[in-house]
C-alpha positions, 0 to 999 in steps of 0.5 A: 307603952312598951308594946307600941315601941316594940311594934314600931321597931318591928315595922322598921326592921320589916321595911329595911329588909325589903330589897329595892331594885334600884340598889341592883340597878334594876327596874321591875316593870311587871311583878307577879304577872302572866306570861302573855302580859310579859310578852307584850310588844309595848315594853323595852327591848332590854327587858327580861322575863324572870320565872321564879318560885316562892314557897311553892308558887310560881311567879313571872316578872318583867324586869330590865337592867343593864346586866343580867347578873344584876337581875340574878343577884336581886332575886337571889338575895330577895328569895334565896337559893333555888328560887330562879327557874329561868331568865329569858329575853322579853319580846318588847320592841321599844328602844330602851332610851325611848322607854317612858319618854313623853313628847313635850306639849306644843305651846299654843301660838297667839293669833295676831 
């Protein structure tokens, strides 16, 4: 019975240690993707392409934030010193205010 309690505590600690992008005012659009997908034009124009390495493996993310320093802080805190290789602009063309916007459905009018 004590082992079950210990396992639950370990799971809680693991969940708490994960960093949330919302804590840094960031939004990760694509995580651990390819460079071709990250350079797509269907993304917002304020997105950044982040190249970083974790345990010797290189990864690429597409992340957006109001400040580039918030993105740096998030990756630095998550993966440690010397993980970030490059932070550059993405090639998205969608206005940031229109990103994720869906047109409202038109109501059907009654004939009569």
